[in-house]
mmCIF file of the N, C-alpha and C atoms, coordinates in Angstrom:
data_MODEL
# 
_entry.id   MODEL 
# 
loop_
_atom_site.group_PDB 
_atom_site.id 
_atom_site.type_symbol 
_atom_site.label_atom_id 
_atom_site.label_alt_id 
_atom_site.label_comp_id 
_atom_site.label_asym_id 
_atom_site.label_entity_id 
_atom_site.label_seq_id 
_atom_site.pdbx_PDB_ins_code 
_atom_site.Cartn_x 
_atom_site.Cartn_y 
_atom_site.Cartn_z 
_atom_site.occupancy 
_atom_site.B_iso_or_equiv 
_atom_site.pdbx_formal_charge 
_atom_site.auth_seq_id 
_atom_site.auth_comp_id 
_atom_site.auth_asym_id 
_atom_site.auth_atom_id 
_atom_site.pdbx_PDB_model_num 
ATOM 1   N N  . MET A 1 1  ? 69.082 182.702 42.599 1.00 0.00 ? 1  MET A N  1 
ATOM 2   C CA . MET A 1 1  ? 70.397 183.285 42.493 1.00 0.00 ? 1  MET A CA 1 
ATOM 3   C C  . MET A 1 1  ? 70.212 184.592 41.593 1.00 0.00 ? 1  MET A C  1 
ATOM 4   N N  . VAL A 1 2  ? 69.571 184.959 40.551 1.00 0.00 ? 2  VAL A N  1 
ATOM 5   C CA . VAL A 1 2  ? 69.255 186.091 40.096 1.00 0.00 ? 2  VAL A CA 1 
ATOM 6   C C  . VAL A 1 2  ? 69.098 187.110 40.878 1.00 0.00 ? 2  VAL A C  1 
ATOM 7   N N  . THR A 1 3  ? 67.889 186.912 41.758 1.00 0.00 ? 3  THR A N  1 
ATOM 8   C CA . THR A 1 3  ? 67.408 187.805 42.737 1.00 0.00 ? 3  THR A CA 1 
ATOM 9   C C  . THR A 1 3  ? 68.420 188.238 43.770 1.00 0.00 ? 3  THR A C  1 
ATOM 10  N N  . ALA A 1 4  ? 68.992 187.305 44.066 1.00 0.00 ? 4  ALA A N  1 
ATOM 11  C CA . ALA A 1 4  ? 70.345 187.811 45.149 1.00 0.00 ? 4  ALA A CA 1 
ATOM 12  C C  . ALA A 1 4  ? 71.390 188.422 44.453 1.00 0.00 ? 4  ALA A C  1 
ATOM 13  N N  . ALA A 1 5  ? 71.628 188.210 43.202 1.00 0.00 ? 5  ALA A N  1 
ATOM 14  C CA . ALA A 1 5  ? 72.706 188.974 42.606 1.00 0.00 ? 5  ALA A CA 1 
ATOM 15  C C  . ALA A 1 5  ? 72.190 190.274 42.315 1.00 0.00 ? 5  ALA A C  1 
ATOM 16  N N  . ALA A 1 6  ? 70.807 190.351 41.850 1.00 0.00 ? 6  ALA A N  1 
ATOM 17  C CA . ALA A 1 6  ? 70.205 191.745 41.630 1.00 0.00 ? 6  ALA A CA 1 
ATOM 18  C C  . ALA A 1 6  ? 70.319 192.653 42.788 1.00 0.00 ? 6  ALA A C  1 
ATOM 19  N N  . ALA A 1 7  ? 70.043 192.005 44.080 1.00 0.00 ? 7  ALA A N  1 
ATOM 20  C CA . ALA A 1 7  ? 69.904 192.692 45.268 1.00 0.00 ? 7  ALA A CA 1 
ATOM 21  C C  . ALA A 1 7  ? 71.332 193.169 45.620 1.00 0.00 ? 7  ALA A C  1 
ATOM 22  N N  . ILE A 1 8  ? 72.297 192.283 45.416 1.00 0.00 ? 8  ILE A N  1 
ATOM 23  C CA . ILE A 1 8  ? 73.618 192.896 45.909 1.00 0.00 ? 8  ILE A CA 1 
ATOM 24  C C  . ILE A 1 8  ? 74.005 194.024 45.043 1.00 0.00 ? 8  ILE A C  1 
ATOM 25  N N  . THR A 1 9  ? 73.739 193.959 43.702 1.00 0.00 ? 9  THR A N  1 
ATOM 26  C CA . THR A 1 9  ? 73.987 195.100 42.786 1.00 0.00 ? 9  THR A CA 1 
ATOM 27  C C  . THR A 1 9  ? 73.446 196.226 43.233 1.00 0.00 ? 9  THR A C  1 
ATOM 28  N N  . ALA A 1 10 ? 72.067 196.155 43.523 1.00 0.00 ? 10 ALA A N  1 
ATOM 29  C CA . ALA A 1 10 ? 71.194 197.356 43.848 1.00 0.00 ? 10 ALA A CA 1 
ATOM 30  C C  . ALA A 1 10 ? 71.634 197.930 45.268 1.00 0.00 ? 10 ALA A C  1 
ATOM 31  N N  . GLY A 1 11 ? 72.029 197.049 46.069 1.00 0.00 ? 11 GLY A N  1 
ATOM 32  C CA . GLY A 1 11 ? 72.576 197.638 47.436 1.00 0.00 ? 11 GLY A CA 1 
ATOM 33  C C  . GLY A 1 11 ? 73.679 198.492 47.212 1.00 0.00 ? 11 GLY A C  1 
ATOM 34  N N  . GLY A 1 12 ? 74.667 197.977 46.310 1.00 0.00 ? 12 GLY A N  1 
ATOM 35  C CA . GLY A 1 12 ? 76.020 198.807 46.028 1.00 0.00 ? 12 GLY A CA 1 
ATOM 36  C C  . GLY A 1 12 ? 75.487 200.010 45.390 1.00 0.00 ? 12 GLY A C  1 
ATOM 37  N N  . THR A 1 13 ? 74.693 200.200 44.352 1.00 0.00 ? 13 THR A N  1 
ATOM 38  C CA . THR A 1 13 ? 74.459 201.134 43.578 1.00 0.00 ? 13 THR A CA 1 
ATOM 39  C C  . THR A 1 13 ? 73.531 202.150 44.836 1.00 0.00 ? 13 THR A C  1 
ATOM 40  N N  . LEU A 1 14 ? 72.699 201.636 45.542 1.00 0.00 ? 14 LEU A N  1 
ATOM 41  C CA . LEU A 1 14 ? 72.076 202.535 46.494 1.00 0.00 ? 14 LEU A CA 1 
ATOM 42  C C  . LEU A 1 14 ? 73.154 203.199 47.690 1.00 0.00 ? 14 LEU A C  1 
ATOM 43  N N  . GLY A 1 15 ? 74.080 202.496 47.843 1.00 0.00 ? 15 GLY A N  1 
ATOM 44  C CA . GLY A 1 15 ? 75.173 202.918 48.757 1.00 0.00 ? 15 GLY A CA 1 
ATOM 45  C C  . GLY A 1 15 ? 75.945 204.171 48.111 1.00 0.00 ? 15 GLY A C  1 
ATOM 46  N N  . ASN A 1 16 ? 76.108 203.966 46.830 1.00 0.00 ? 16 ASN A N  1 
ATOM 47  C CA . ASN A 1 16 ? 76.754 205.137 46.059 1.00 0.00 ? 16 ASN A CA 1 
ATOM 48  C C  . ASN A 1 16 ? 75.813 206.265 45.993 1.00 0.00 ? 16 ASN A C  1 
ATOM 49  N N  . LEU A 1 17 ? 74.636 206.041 45.689 1.00 0.00 ? 17 LEU A N  1 
ATOM 50  C CA . LEU A 1 17 ? 73.518 206.974 45.606 1.00 0.00 ? 17 LEU A CA 1 
ATOM 51  C C  . LEU A 1 17 ? 73.432 208.024 46.970 1.00 0.00 ? 17 LEU A C  1 
ATOM 52  N N  . VAL A 1 18 ? 73.601 207.126 48.051 1.00 0.00 ? 18 VAL A N  1 
ATOM 53  C CA . VAL A 1 18 ? 73.580 207.764 49.191 1.00 0.00 ? 18 VAL A CA 1 
ATOM 54  C C  . VAL A 1 18 ? 74.695 208.646 49.630 1.00 0.00 ? 18 VAL A C  1 
ATOM 55  N N  . SER A 1 19 ? 75.649 208.191 49.328 1.00 0.00 ? 19 SER A N  1 
ATOM 56  C CA . SER A 1 19 ? 77.020 209.063 49.519 1.00 0.00 ? 19 SER A CA 1 
ATOM 57  C C  . SER A 1 19 ? 77.155 210.288 48.578 1.00 0.00 ? 19 SER A C  1 
ATOM 58  N N  . VAL A 1 20 ? 76.543 210.132 47.291 1.00 0.00 ? 20 VAL A N  1 
ATOM 59  C CA . VAL A 1 20 ? 76.501 211.314 46.521 1.00 0.00 ? 20 VAL A CA 1 
ATOM 60  C C  . VAL A 1 20 ? 75.673 212.263 47.264 1.00 0.00 ? 20 VAL A C  1 
ATOM 61  N N  . GLY A 1 21 ? 74.351 211.746 47.484 1.00 0.00 ? 21 GLY A N  1 
ATOM 62  C CA . GLY A 1 21 ? 73.362 212.847 48.116 1.00 0.00 ? 21 GLY A CA 1 
ATOM 63  C C  . GLY A 1 21 ? 73.805 213.334 49.392 1.00 0.00 ? 21 GLY A C  1 
ATOM 64  N N  . ARG A 1 22 ? 74.414 212.371 50.400 1.00 0.00 ? 22 ARG A N  1 
ATOM 65  C CA . ARG A 1 22 ? 74.916 213.009 51.577 1.00 0.00 ? 22 ARG A CA 1 
ATOM 66  C C  . ARG A 1 22 ? 76.136 213.955 51.559 1.00 0.00 ? 22 ARG A C  1 
ATOM 67  N N  . TYR A 1 23 ? 77.164 213.248 50.919 1.00 0.00 ? 23 TYR A N  1 
ATOM 68  C CA . TYR A 1 23 ? 78.547 213.997 50.736 1.00 0.00 ? 23 TYR A CA 1 
ATOM 69  C C  . TYR A 1 23 ? 78.923 214.681 49.685 1.00 0.00 ? 23 TYR A C  1 
ATOM 70  N N  . GLY A 1 24 ? 78.029 214.558 48.612 1.00 0.00 ? 24 GLY A N  1 
ATOM 71  C CA . GLY A 1 24 ? 78.347 215.366 47.330 1.00 0.00 ? 24 GLY A CA 1 
ATOM 72  C C  . GLY A 1 24 ? 79.226 214.604 46.469 1.00 0.00 ? 24 GLY A C  1 
ATOM 73  N N  . GLY A 1 25 ? 79.759 213.308 46.745 1.00 0.00 ? 25 GLY A N  1 
ATOM 74  C CA . GLY A 1 25 ? 80.565 212.404 46.099 1.00 0.00 ? 25 GLY A CA 1 
ATOM 75  C C  . GLY A 1 25 ? 80.683 211.215 46.811 1.00 0.00 ? 25 GLY A C  1 
ATOM 76  N N  . VAL A 1 26 ? 81.445 210.370 46.037 1.00 0.00 ? 26 VAL A N  1 
ATOM 77  C CA . VAL A 1 26 ? 81.447 208.896 46.563 1.00 0.00 ? 26 VAL A CA 1 
ATOM 78  C C  . VAL A 1 26 ? 83.098 209.011 47.281 1.00 0.00 ? 26 VAL A C  1 
ATOM 79  N N  . PRO A 1 27 ? 82.984 208.737 48.554 1.00 0.00 ? 27 PRO A N  1 
ATOM 80  C CA . PRO A 1 27 ? 84.198 208.718 49.238 1.00 0.00 ? 27 PRO A CA 1 
ATOM 81  C C  . PRO A 1 27 ? 85.099 207.358 48.797 1.00 0.00 ? 27 PRO A C  1 
ATOM 82  N N  . ASN A 1 28 ? 86.253 207.338 48.678 1.00 0.00 ? 28 ASN A N  1 
ATOM 83  C CA . ASN A 1 28 ? 87.131 206.090 48.264 1.00 0.00 ? 28 ASN A CA 1 
ATOM 84  C C  . ASN A 1 28 ? 88.059 205.651 49.809 1.00 0.00 ? 28 ASN A C  1 
ATOM 85  N N  . PRO A 1 29 ? 87.634 205.063 50.716 1.00 0.00 ? 29 PRO A N  1 
ATOM 86  C CA . PRO A 1 29 ? 88.399 204.930 51.656 1.00 0.00 ? 29 PRO A CA 1 
ATOM 87  C C  . PRO A 1 29 ? 89.402 203.771 51.600 1.00 0.00 ? 29 PRO A C  1 
ATOM 88  N N  . LEU A 1 30 ? 89.321 202.834 50.562 1.00 0.00 ? 30 LEU A N  1 
ATOM 89  C CA . LEU A 1 30 ? 90.242 201.899 50.473 1.00 0.00 ? 30 LEU A CA 1 
ATOM 90  C C  . LEU A 1 30 ? 91.289 202.057 49.345 1.00 0.00 ? 30 LEU A C  1 
ATOM 91  N N  . LEU A 1 31 ? 92.477 202.100 49.660 1.00 0.00 ? 31 LEU A N  1 
ATOM 92  C CA . LEU A 1 31 ? 93.436 202.626 48.547 1.00 0.00 ? 31 LEU A CA 1 
ATOM 93  C C  . LEU A 1 31 ? 94.419 201.405 48.467 1.00 0.00 ? 31 LEU A C  1 
ATOM 94  N N  . VAL A 1 32 ? 94.592 200.751 47.467 1.00 0.00 ? 32 VAL A N  1 
ATOM 95  C CA . VAL A 1 32 ? 95.728 199.786 47.086 1.00 0.00 ? 32 VAL A CA 1 
ATOM 96  C C  . VAL A 1 32 ? 96.658 200.476 46.371 1.00 0.00 ? 32 VAL A C  1 
ATOM 97  N N  . GLY A 1 33 ? 97.874 200.174 46.751 1.00 0.00 ? 33 GLY A N  1 
ATOM 98  C CA . GLY A 1 33 ? 98.975 200.541 45.764 1.00 0.00 ? 33 GLY A CA 1 
ATOM 99  C C  . GLY A 1 33 ? 99.422 202.107 46.271 1.00 0.00 ? 33 GLY A C  1 
ATOM 100 N N  . GLY A 1 34 ? 99.048 202.657 47.288 1.00 0.00 ? 34 GLY A N  1 
ATOM 101 C CA . GLY A 1 34 ? 99.581 204.038 47.576 1.00 0.00 ? 34 GLY A CA 1 
ATOM 102 C C  . GLY A 1 34 ? 98.707 205.038 46.889 1.00 0.00 ? 34 GLY A C  1 
ATOM 103 N N  . ALA A 1 35 ? 99.272 206.241 46.868 1.00 0.00 ? 35 ALA A N  1 
ATOM 104 C CA . ALA A 1 35 ? 98.672 207.450 46.084 1.00 0.00 ? 35 ALA A CA 1 
ATOM 105 C C  . ALA A 1 35 ? 98.202 207.325 44.666 1.00 0.00 ? 35 ALA A C  1 
ATOM 106 N N  . ASN A 1 36 ? 99.099 206.470 44.142 1.00 0.00 ? 36 ASN A N  1 
ATOM 107 C CA . ASN A 1 36 ? 99.048 206.324 42.588 1.00 0.00 ? 36 ASN A CA 1 
ATOM 108 C C  . ASN A 1 36 ? 98.207 204.906 42.311 1.00 0.00 ? 36 ASN A C  1 
ATOM 109 N N  . GLY A 1 37 ? 97.726 204.311 43.327 1.00 0.00 ? 37 GLY A N  1 
ATOM 110 C CA . GLY A 1 37 ? 97.077 203.144 43.090 1.00 0.00 ? 37 GLY A CA 1 
ATOM 111 C C  . GLY A 1 37 ? 95.762 203.198 42.824 1.00 0.00 ? 37 GLY A C  1 
ATOM 112 N N  . ILE A 1 38 ? 94.827 202.046 43.290 1.00 0.00 ? 38 ILE A N  1 
ATOM 113 C CA . ILE A 1 38 ? 93.311 201.803 42.931 1.00 0.00 ? 38 ILE A CA 1 
ATOM 114 C C  . ILE A 1 38 ? 92.703 202.501 44.150 1.00 0.00 ? 38 ILE A C  1 
ATOM 115 N N  . ALA A 1 39 ? 91.808 203.270 43.998 1.00 0.00 ? 39 ALA A N  1 
ATOM 116 C CA . ALA A 1 39 ? 90.913 203.682 45.116 1.00 0.00 ? 39 ALA A CA 1 
ATOM 117 C C  . ALA A 1 39 ? 89.488 203.186 44.945 1.00 0.00 ? 39 ALA A C  1 
ATOM 118 N N  . PHE A 1 40 ? 88.826 202.561 45.827 1.00 0.00 ? 40 PHE A N  1 
ATOM 119 C CA . PHE A 1 40 ? 87.428 202.285 45.683 1.00 0.00 ? 40 PHE A CA 1 
ATOM 120 C C  . PHE A 1 40 ? 86.784 201.989 47.096 1.00 0.00 ? 40 PHE A C  1 
ATOM 121 N N  . ASN A 1 41 ? 85.579 201.815 47.220 1.00 0.00 ? 41 ASN A N  1 
ATOM 122 C CA . ASN A 1 41 ? 84.786 201.757 48.396 1.00 0.00 ? 41 ASN A CA 1 
ATOM 123 C C  . ASN A 1 41 ? 84.162 200.501 48.371 1.00 0.00 ? 41 ASN A C  1 
ATOM 124 N N  . VAL A 1 42 ? 83.511 200.293 49.442 1.00 0.00 ? 42 VAL A N  1 
ATOM 125 C CA . VAL A 1 42 ? 82.734 198.932 49.799 1.00 0.00 ? 42 VAL A CA 1 
ATOM 126 C C  . VAL A 1 42 ? 81.655 198.965 48.889 1.00 0.00 ? 42 VAL A C  1 
ATOM 127 N N  . ALA A 1 43 ? 80.744 199.816 48.658 1.00 0.00 ? 43 ALA A N  1 
ATOM 128 C CA . ALA A 1 43 ? 79.871 199.898 47.370 1.00 0.00 ? 43 ALA A CA 1 
ATOM 129 C C  . ALA A 1 43 ? 80.174 199.507 46.246 1.00 0.00 ? 43 ALA A C  1 
ATOM 130 N N  . ASP A 1 44 ? 81.292 199.984 45.891 1.00 0.00 ? 44 ASP A N  1 
ATOM 131 C CA . ASP A 1 44 ? 81.997 199.595 44.398 1.00 0.00 ? 44 ASP A CA 1 
ATOM 132 C C  . ASP A 1 44 ? 82.273 198.306 44.430 1.00 0.00 ? 44 ASP A C  1 
ATOM 133 N N  . VAL A 1 45 ? 82.583 197.536 45.546 1.00 0.00 ? 45 VAL A N  1 
ATOM 134 C CA . VAL A 1 45 ? 82.940 196.051 45.665 1.00 0.00 ? 45 VAL A CA 1 
ATOM 135 C C  . VAL A 1 45 ? 81.644 195.404 45.425 1.00 0.00 ? 45 VAL A C  1 
ATOM 136 N N  . PHE A 1 46 ? 80.638 195.760 45.947 1.00 0.00 ? 46 PHE A N  1 
ATOM 137 C CA . PHE A 1 46 ? 79.036 195.107 45.907 1.00 0.00 ? 46 PHE A CA 1 
ATOM 138 C C  . PHE A 1 46 ? 78.690 195.311 44.555 1.00 0.00 ? 46 PHE A C  1 
ATOM 139 N N  . VAL A 1 47 ? 78.835 196.411 43.942 1.00 0.00 ? 47 VAL A N  1 
ATOM 140 C CA . VAL A 1 47 ? 78.218 196.666 42.568 1.00 0.00 ? 47 VAL A CA 1 
ATOM 141 C C  . VAL A 1 47 ? 78.941 195.598 41.535 1.00 0.00 ? 47 VAL A C  1 
ATOM 142 N N  . LEU A 1 48 ? 80.240 195.782 41.700 1.00 0.00 ? 48 LEU A N  1 
ATOM 143 C CA . LEU A 1 48 ? 81.183 194.765 40.756 1.00 0.00 ? 48 LEU A CA 1 
ATOM 144 C C  . LEU A 1 48 ? 80.645 193.390 41.066 1.00 0.00 ? 48 LEU A C  1 
ATOM 145 N N  . GLY A 1 49 ? 80.805 192.992 42.235 1.00 0.00 ? 49 GLY A N  1 
ATOM 146 C CA . GLY A 1 49 ? 80.624 191.589 42.421 1.00 0.00 ? 49 GLY A CA 1 
ATOM 147 C C  . GLY A 1 49 ? 79.216 191.064 42.253 1.00 0.00 ? 49 GLY A C  1 
ATOM 148 N N  . GLY A 1 50 ? 78.219 191.947 42.522 1.00 0.00 ? 50 GLY A N  1 
ATOM 149 C CA . GLY A 1 50 ? 76.847 191.817 42.075 1.00 0.00 ? 50 GLY A CA 1 
ATOM 150 C C  . GLY A 1 50 ? 76.587 191.496 40.637 1.00 0.00 ? 50 GLY A C  1 
ATOM 151 N N  . LEU A 1 51 ? 77.324 192.365 39.762 1.00 0.00 ? 51 LEU A N  1 
ATOM 152 C CA . LEU A 1 51 ? 77.114 192.319 38.361 1.00 0.00 ? 51 LEU A CA 1 
ATOM 153 C C  . LEU A 1 51 ? 77.925 190.945 37.813 1.00 0.00 ? 51 LEU A C  1 
ATOM 154 N N  . VAL A 1 52 ? 78.962 190.492 38.383 1.00 0.00 ? 52 VAL A N  1 
ATOM 155 C CA . VAL A 1 52 ? 79.741 189.430 38.123 1.00 0.00 ? 52 VAL A CA 1 
ATOM 156 C C  . VAL A 1 52 ? 78.638 188.210 38.315 1.00 0.00 ? 52 VAL A C  1 
ATOM 157 N N  . PHE A 1 53 ? 78.158 188.081 39.644 1.00 0.00 ? 53 PHE A N  1 
ATOM 158 C CA . PHE A 1 53 ? 77.357 186.959 39.973 1.00 0.00 ? 53 PHE A CA 1 
ATOM 159 C C  . PHE A 1 53 ? 75.886 187.122 39.091 1.00 0.00 ? 53 PHE A C  1 
ATOM 160 N N  . LEU A 1 54 ? 75.569 188.331 38.813 1.00 0.00 ? 54 LEU A N  1 
ATOM 161 C CA . LEU A 1 54 ? 74.262 188.470 37.942 1.00 0.00 ? 54 LEU A CA 1 
ATOM 162 C C  . LEU A 1 54 ? 74.585 187.737 36.436 1.00 0.00 ? 54 LEU A C  1 
ATOM 163 N N  . ALA A 1 55 ? 75.772 187.980 36.097 1.00 0.00 ? 55 ALA A N  1 
ATOM 164 C CA . ALA A 1 55 ? 75.866 187.439 34.634 1.00 0.00 ? 55 ALA A CA 1 
ATOM 165 C C  . ALA A 1 55 ? 76.058 186.027 34.716 1.00 0.00 ? 55 ALA A C  1 
ATOM 166 N N  . ALA A 1 56 ? 76.617 185.384 35.856 1.00 0.00 ? 56 ALA A N  1 
ATOM 167 C CA . ALA A 1 56 ? 76.944 183.950 36.083 1.00 0.00 ? 56 ALA A CA 1 
ATOM 168 C C  . ALA A 1 56 ? 75.491 183.367 36.221 1.00 0.00 ? 56 ALA A C  1 
ATOM 169 N N  . ALA A 1 57 ? 74.664 183.957 37.052 1.00 0.00 ? 57 ALA A N  1 
ATOM 170 C CA . ALA A 1 57 ? 73.219 183.521 37.289 1.00 0.00 ? 57 ALA A CA 1 
ATOM 171 C C  . ALA A 1 57 ? 72.396 183.367 36.234 1.00 0.00 ? 57 ALA A C  1 
ATOM 172 N N  . LEU A 1 58 ? 72.468 184.646 35.310 1.00 0.00 ? 58 LEU A N  1 
ATOM 173 C CA . LEU A 1 58 ? 71.505 184.778 34.275 1.00 0.00 ? 58 LEU A CA 1 
ATOM 174 C C  . LEU A 1 58 ? 72.116 183.339 33.096 1.00 0.00 ? 58 LEU A C  1 
ATOM 175 N N  . ALA A 1 59 ? 73.463 183.436 33.093 1.00 0.00 ? 59 ALA A N  1 
ATOM 176 C CA . ALA A 1 59 ? 73.860 182.376 31.973 1.00 0.00 ? 59 ALA A CA 1 
ATOM 177 C C  . ALA A 1 59 ? 73.528 180.913 32.617 1.00 0.00 ? 59 ALA A C  1 
ATOM 178 N N  . SER A 1 60 ? 73.436 180.629 33.751 1.00 0.00 ? 60 SER A N  1 
ATOM 179 C CA . SER A 1 60 ? 73.070 179.389 34.396 1.00 0.00 ? 60 SER A CA 1 
ATOM 180 C C  . SER A 1 60 ? 71.582 179.109 34.204 1.00 0.00 ? 60 SER A C  1 
ATOM 181 N N  . ALA A 1 61 ? 70.751 180.115 34.287 1.00 0.00 ? 61 ALA A N  1 
ATOM 182 C CA . ALA A 1 61 ? 69.444 180.019 34.282 1.00 0.00 ? 61 ALA A CA 1 
ATOM 183 C C  . ALA A 1 61 ? 69.107 179.822 32.807 1.00 0.00 ? 61 ALA A C  1 
ATOM 184 N N  . SER A 1 62 ? 69.773 180.359 31.935 1.00 0.00 ? 62 SER A N  1 
ATOM 185 C CA . SER A 1 62 ? 69.763 180.179 30.526 1.00 0.00 ? 62 SER A CA 1 
ATOM 186 C C  . SER A 1 62 ? 69.960 178.989 30.058 1.00 0.00 ? 62 SER A C  1 
ATOM 187 N N  . VAL A 1 63 ? 70.938 178.331 30.547 1.00 0.00 ? 63 VAL A N  1 
ATOM 188 C CA . VAL A 1 63 ? 71.465 176.872 30.152 1.00 0.00 ? 63 VAL A CA 1 
ATOM 189 C C  . VAL A 1 63 ? 70.520 175.742 30.676 1.00 0.00 ? 63 VAL A C  1 
ATOM 190 N N  . ARG A 1 64 ? 69.876 176.097 32.046 1.00 0.00 ? 64 ARG A N  1 
ATOM 191 C CA . ARG A 1 64 ? 69.078 175.075 32.487 1.00 0.00 ? 64 ARG A CA 1 
ATOM 192 C C  . ARG A 1 64 ? 67.784 175.233 31.830 1.00 0.00 ? 64 ARG A C  1 
ATOM 193 N N  . ASN A 1 65 ? 67.253 176.297 31.403 1.00 0.00 ? 65 ASN A N  1 
ATOM 194 C CA . ASN A 1 65 ? 66.004 176.250 30.662 1.00 0.00 ? 65 ASN A CA 1 
ATOM 195 C C  . ASN A 1 65 ? 65.833 176.540 29.212 1.00 0.00 ? 65 ASN A C  1 
ATOM 196 N N  . ARG A 1 66 ? 67.152 175.924 28.712 1.00 0.00 ? 66 ARG A N  1 
ATOM 197 C CA . ARG A 1 66 ? 67.246 176.025 27.287 1.00 0.00 ? 66 ARG A CA 1 
ATOM 198 C C  . ARG A 1 66 ? 66.131 175.552 26.374 1.00 0.00 ? 66 ARG A C  1 
ATOM 199 N N  . THR A 1 67 ? 65.519 174.460 26.907 1.00 0.00 ? 67 THR A N  1 
ATOM 200 C CA . THR A 1 67 ? 64.566 173.680 26.213 1.00 0.00 ? 67 THR A CA 1 
ATOM 201 C C  . THR A 1 67 ? 63.311 174.784 26.170 1.00 0.00 ? 67 THR A C  1 
ATOM 202 N N  . ARG A 1 68 ? 63.087 175.593 27.031 1.00 0.00 ? 68 ARG A N  1 
ATOM 203 C CA . ARG A 1 68 ? 61.873 176.558 27.276 1.00 0.00 ? 68 ARG A CA 1 
ATOM 204 C C  . ARG A 1 68 ? 62.243 177.844 26.321 1.00 0.00 ? 68 ARG A C  1 
ATOM 205 N N  . LEU A 1 69 ? 63.312 177.958 25.659 1.00 0.00 ? 69 LEU A N  1 
ATOM 206 C CA . LEU A 1 69 ? 63.656 178.930 24.846 1.00 0.00 ? 69 LEU A CA 1 
ATOM 207 C C  . LEU A 1 69 ? 63.105 179.067 23.439 1.00 0.00 ? 69 LEU A C  1 
ATOM 208 N N  . LEU A 1 70 ? 62.792 180.242 23.041 1.00 0.00 ? 70 LEU A N  1 
ATOM 209 C CA . LEU A 1 70 ? 62.240 180.158 21.481 1.00 0.00 ? 70 LEU A CA 1 
ATOM 210 C C  . LEU A 1 70 ? 63.203 179.566 20.744 1.00 0.00 ? 70 LEU A C  1 
ATOM 211 N N  . PRO A 1 71 ? 62.770 178.880 19.631 1.00 0.00 ? 71 PRO A N  1 
ATOM 212 C CA . PRO A 1 71 ? 63.692 178.154 18.702 1.00 0.00 ? 71 PRO A CA 1 
ATOM 213 C C  . PRO A 1 71 ? 64.254 179.375 17.721 1.00 0.00 ? 71 PRO A C  1 
ATOM 214 N N  . PRO A 1 72 ? 65.539 179.084 17.111 1.00 0.00 ? 72 PRO A N  1 
ATOM 215 C CA . PRO A 1 72 ? 66.097 180.347 16.509 1.00 0.00 ? 72 PRO A CA 1 
ATOM 216 C C  . PRO A 1 72 ? 65.385 180.543 15.178 1.00 0.00 ? 72 PRO A C  1 
ATOM 217 N N  . ARG A 1 73 ? 65.347 181.880 14.849 1.00 0.00 ? 73 ARG A N  1 
ATOM 218 C CA . ARG A 1 73 ? 64.704 182.314 13.496 1.00 0.00 ? 73 ARG A CA 1 
ATOM 219 C C  . ARG A 1 73 ? 65.441 181.868 12.448 1.00 0.00 ? 73 ARG A C  1 
ATOM 220 N N  . ARG A 1 74 ? 65.036 182.087 11.129 1.00 0.00 ? 74 ARG A N  1 
ATOM 221 C CA . ARG A 1 74 ? 65.968 181.433 9.996  1.00 0.00 ? 74 ARG A CA 1 
ATOM 222 C C  . ARG A 1 74 ? 67.053 182.236 10.007 1.00 0.00 ? 74 ARG A C  1 
ATOM 223 N N  . TRP A 1 75 ? 67.451 183.299 10.100 1.00 0.00 ? 75 TRP A N  1 
ATOM 224 C CA . TRP A 1 75 ? 68.562 183.950 9.831  1.00 0.00 ? 75 TRP A CA 1 
ATOM 225 C C  . TRP A 1 75 ? 69.376 183.525 11.073 1.00 0.00 ? 75 TRP A C  1 
ATOM 226 N N  . GLU A 1 76 ? 69.000 183.348 12.337 1.00 0.00 ? 76 GLU A N  1 
ATOM 227 C CA . GLU A 1 76 ? 69.808 182.997 13.384 1.00 0.00 ? 76 GLU A CA 1 
ATOM 228 C C  . GLU A 1 76 ? 70.313 181.439 13.123 1.00 0.00 ? 76 GLU A C  1 
ATOM 229 N N  . ALA A 1 77 ? 69.477 180.615 12.713 1.00 0.00 ? 77 ALA A N  1 
ATOM 230 C CA . ALA A 1 77 ? 69.833 179.131 12.356 1.00 0.00 ? 77 ALA A CA 1 
ATOM 231 C C  . ALA A 1 77 ? 70.951 179.203 11.198 1.00 0.00 ? 77 ALA A C  1 
ATOM 232 N N  . ALA A 1 78 ? 70.828 180.209 10.216 1.00 0.00 ? 78 ALA A N  1 
ATOM 233 C CA . ALA A 1 78 ? 71.796 180.145 9.163  1.00 0.00 ? 78 ALA A CA 1 
ATOM 234 C C  . ALA A 1 78 ? 73.034 180.842 9.550  1.00 0.00 ? 78 ALA A C  1 
ATOM 235 N N  . LEU A 1 79 ? 73.014 181.608 10.692 1.00 0.00 ? 79 LEU A N  1 
ATOM 236 C CA . LEU A 1 79 ? 74.472 182.128 11.214 1.00 0.00 ? 79 LEU A CA 1 
ATOM 237 C C  . LEU A 1 79 ? 74.884 180.981 12.013 1.00 0.00 ? 79 LEU A C  1 
ATOM 238 N N  . ILE A 1 80 ? 74.388 180.287 12.844 1.00 0.00 ? 80 ILE A N  1 
ATOM 239 C CA . ILE A 1 80 ? 74.760 179.166 13.466 1.00 0.00 ? 80 ILE A CA 1 
ATOM 240 C C  . ILE A 1 80 ? 75.272 178.169 12.647 1.00 0.00 ? 80 ILE A C  1 
ATOM 241 N N  . ARG A 1 81 ? 74.730 177.795 11.514 1.00 0.00 ? 81 ARG A N  1 
ATOM 242 C CA . ARG A 1 81 ? 75.513 176.942 10.584 1.00 0.00 ? 81 ARG A CA 1 
ATOM 243 C C  . ARG A 1 81 ? 76.563 177.500 10.105 1.00 0.00 ? 81 ARG A C  1 
ATOM 244 N N  . TRP A 1 82 ? 76.662 178.859 9.694  1.00 0.00 ? 82 TRP A N  1 
ATOM 245 C CA . TRP A 1 82 ? 77.736 179.413 9.025  1.00 0.00 ? 82 TRP A CA 1 
ATOM 246 C C  . TRP A 1 82 ? 78.958 179.367 10.091 1.00 0.00 ? 82 TRP A C  1 
ATOM 247 N N  . MET A 1 83 ? 78.676 179.639 11.373 1.00 0.00 ? 83 MET A N  1 
ATOM 248 C CA . MET A 1 83 ? 79.672 179.593 12.518 1.00 0.00 ? 83 MET A CA 1 
ATOM 249 C C  . MET A 1 83 ? 80.351 178.330 12.794 1.00 0.00 ? 83 MET A C  1 
ATOM 250 N N  . ARG A 1 84 ? 79.650 177.363 12.717 1.00 0.00 ? 84 ARG A N  1 
ATOM 251 C CA . ARG A 1 84 ? 80.002 175.857 12.656 1.00 0.00 ? 84 ARG A CA 1 
ATOM 252 C C  . ARG A 1 84 ? 80.874 175.364 11.751 1.00 0.00 ? 84 ARG A C  1 
ATOM 253 N N  . ARG A 1 85 ? 80.879 175.997 10.667 1.00 0.00 ? 85 ARG A N  1 
ATOM 254 C CA . ARG A 1 85 ? 81.899 175.525 9.628  1.00 0.00 ? 85 ARG A CA 1 
ATOM 255 C C  . ARG A 1 85 ? 83.397 175.739 9.734  1.00 0.00 ? 85 ARG A C  1 
# 
């Protein structure tokens, strides 16, 4: 999941970079809400969607492998105890 999310994000970023190199800017062909609304392109959708998917995939991987994580240091353990009060 992490690899797929990173690939989606990288694809959107590469699309924006190609647009800048070829056209001198990133075109915004999709307009929502008329002239004063939101303008975006498909590459922006891939970047944003990929970042959301990447955050979810990394959180999921961290929870699944939490037993393999390093134990908290002394100050981290004290902070955890303080926050639980």
